[in-house]
N, C-alpha and C positions, 0 to 999 in steps of 0.2 A: 903325855902318858903318866902311870904312875908306878912309882918305886919305892922299894922298903928299905930302911936303915936295915944291914946286916947283924948287928946286934942286938937292936931295941924294937925293932920294926916300926918305928915312925917313917909315918905315909908321907912321901913329895908328890907334887905334882910339875912337870918340866913338859915346857909349850914345844910340841914337836914342828913348829913353824921357825922356832928359833933354835933349839938344837936338833932338828932331826938329822943324822947321820953321824952324830958327832958321840963321843964319849965325853961325859961330865965328869966333875971329879965336887965331891958333896961334904961338906962338914954336918952332924948330924948336932942339931938343935939343943938337944936333948939330953944324949948322952958322948956330944963329942968327938964322936967314932968321924975317920974319914974315909969316904968310899964310892967308887966308881960307878957309873951304870952307864948303859950305851944304849943309846937312843936312836929306835929303828929309824930308817931317812923316810921322807915322806913318799908316798905311793907317787908316780906319772901322775900330770893332770890329768882327768878326765876329758876323753874327747868332748868338743864345744857339742852344745844340743841347741837345734834351732828347730821352731816349733812357729804353726800357723797356727793362728786362732783366726775360725770363719765364721761369724755373729754377726746380724743386723744391728746389733743394740751396740752403739760405740760406747756409752758410759758401762756397759758389762766387760766389752774389750779392752780398755781401760784398766779398770780392774784387775782384771786377769791377767796381764802386761805386767802391771805393777808385783802382782807374785812372781809371776818366774823371774822377772828381771831381778827382783830382792834372789833367787835362787842361781842366781848369775847362768838363766838360759833366754838367751837371745829368740826372738820372735817380730813376727809378719803379722799385721790384720788385714782382714778381708770383711766386705759386708755382705755379700751373696756370691752365688753357687759358681758364676764364670770369670770374676774378678777373683775367687779362691782360686782356681784352677791354672789360670794364668800365673798367678805369682806361684804357685808350684813348679809350674816351668822354668820360671826364669830363676828362681833358687829354691830347688829341691830341700822340705825340710825333714827331720828325722821322725818328726810325729805333728800330727793336725789335731785341733781340737775346733770339731763343726757341728753348729748347733744341729737337730733334728730336723727346724723347721727353717733351715736357710733356704731363703729367696733362690728362689731356681736350682735349687739342688733337696730334693728330699732325702732323708737318709737310706732310705735303699738303693740309691742312686751313687750314694755316697764312694764306695770300694770299689766298685766295676771304674766307673770313673777313673776316680785318682788312679787305682795301680794299672790303668791302661797307657799310663802316660811312661814313657821309657823313663826307667831310673827310680820310679816311686813303686816299683813292684812292693818293695818290704816296708815303706813308709805305716808307719804307728796310727791307727784310726781310733780317735776317741770322741765317743758322741756324747753332748750334752745335750741336758735334756732342754726341753721350751715347757716347764711347769705352766698348768693352767689350774691344775687342784690340788693340792700339797699333800692333802688326805689320802690320796690314790699312790702316793709316791712310795710307799711301803713295801714294795714288791718288788722283783726283780723284771726285766725287762723279758717279752717271749723270745725275741729276739735282737742281735744287735746286727744282723743282714751284713756278715760277715767281717764289722769292726773287731779292732781289738779290747776295748773298754766302752765302760759308759760312767758317767760321772753326772750327778744334780747335783744342780747349782749350789746348794746349800752344804755343799761337801768340798767345792772347790778350794778355801785357804787350808785346808787341814789335808787333804787326801789328793791335789790336781798335781801336785811336783812329785810324789813319791807314784803314783802311776806313770808320770813321765819318766822316770828312773828305771823305772821297773821294765816298761814297754822297752825302751831304748837300750838299756845298757844290761839290764838283766840282773842289776845292782839296786840294794837297798838304798835310800838316799843317806848321808851320815848325818848321824845325831846333833842338835848342836846345843843339848843339857848338859847343863856345866856342870862339875863334880859338886857334891857337901862341901862345902867351905871348912866345917864343923868335924870332916873326918880327913882334910885334904890338909896338908902345909906346904906351902910354897915360897922357899927361901926366896926374899930381892922380888916376889910379885905379890901382887891383888888379884885373884879374879876378876873379872869385869860386874856390878853388883846387877842385881835385876833383870840377869840375860833373861830369863823366863816368862818374869812381867813383861820384859817388850815383847818377847814372841807373842802372848797372847793378846796386846792389844790391840799388834798390828794385825791376827787374825779376827780380832772383832772388830777392828777398823773396817778390814775385807768382806766379811759377812754383811756388815750396813751396807755398805757399798753395795754390795752385789744384791741386797732385798731391796736398796734404794732401785735400782738401776731396773729392778721386776715390777716394783709398784709404778713407776715413771712409764715403762713400755707398755702397761694395763690402761694407765688414764686417759681417759676420754676428755681430759679439761678444756683442752682443743679443739675446738668444733671444727677445723680445719685439717686436721691431723685425724678427725675420725675414721673415714673411711681406709686410709692407710692400717690404722692399729686395728680394725676390725678385721679387715682381712688377716693381718699378722695372728691373730688372737684366732681365726678360723683355722689356718693354718697348724698354727701349736694344735690346737684338739685333734684336726686328722692327723699330725705326725702321732702324735702320744697312742691316739686310738690305734694304728698300724704300728708304733713299737710294741706294744704289751697286749695285742691281738693277730699276729702274725699269721696263724691259722686259719683262723676265722675272715682275715682279710683276704689272705690266697683263694678261699673255700667260694666265698661270696662273689669274688674280681671273675675266678671262673665259672659259676653257674650262674652268675646276675645276680644272687641272691645277697645282696655285700650290706644293704639296707634293712633286711630281715635278721640277717644274720648276729648283725651287731646294731639290734634296735635299742637295747641298753645302754651300752657305750654313747650312741649318738644320743639319745633322747637326756644322757645327765649332759653332753656337751651343748647341744641347745639350749639348756637350762642355765648353764654357767654365762652361754652367748648373749641371751637374751635379759640376763641379770647386768653384765656390761654394756650391752648396746640395744637397749629396749625400744628406743626409735628408730633403727633401721628394722627391726622384725615388723614393728608392728603397723611402716608405710610397706612392707611385702618384697625389702630388697634380703632377701634370701642368701648371705653372702659366703655363710656358713655350707651352702647346699652347693653353690656354686666350688667352692674349694674341696668337698668331697670329690664330684664331677671329673676336676683337672684330676684329684689323686688317680683318681679308676683310672682316669686317660693313661696316664703317666705310663701307672704300672701296667696296663697294657701295652703301650708302647714299649716296654723295657720287656717285655716275653712271660710274664706274668701266667702260669700254669692254668 
């Protein structure tokens, strides 16, 4: 906290963790005035937050975990829908961060299945983008299918912790920005130098890891992994089209005109898929079509209008 000398208004910073709840006697180094300052007691520790991360990319999960651990938020990790649901039953989280294209659990299935679990009716759900075309992510999703928030991968280091605090506790997380040493004098104490620089370095490091995880995920350099990665990319494309075009998706499924109504978006997806996996397209293995058909079947089974 900051307190002022009552005579000359010189400012002093007192460590609330050290002096919280105490009355401290100070002697001004400028005018020699002796005065007292009451330091407010520290607020009660916030309720511990536990989060489930559900994404098939291990490197991305570990990066998100590091960000949460730094903010003293505990977490578990799952790489597919069924195991995510099992983990939530075993240890209910306050929030889940779930990939919109999580294997075994599309975005439209998340809310209904999660909140059907006893004790998880009010769990906070944050959908995580499955980016396949970064230029297309300058707009708000058409629908979150009842989830509480949506975050793009490149916003994770700066925004994810704030989202979790806001959703779970309804309060902003405390700022870690230090006061300007030129404006604040601290008798007997020196503020830790470089706090802002350290924070920026951590953010940059996390962004680099997220970007690398994204690049590794879509890379087809290892031939043995091509089929799996091709299906993963296809699921991303299908999920993102559904996320940003809910009304047309629902109308198309209901009327049987899905591929006509979404022709533009599907063609963009096919172009991207062909750029990443030209061999599969040339050989007539239409992985993307398979994923579209699977999505439509799942949506109809869930009772889409």
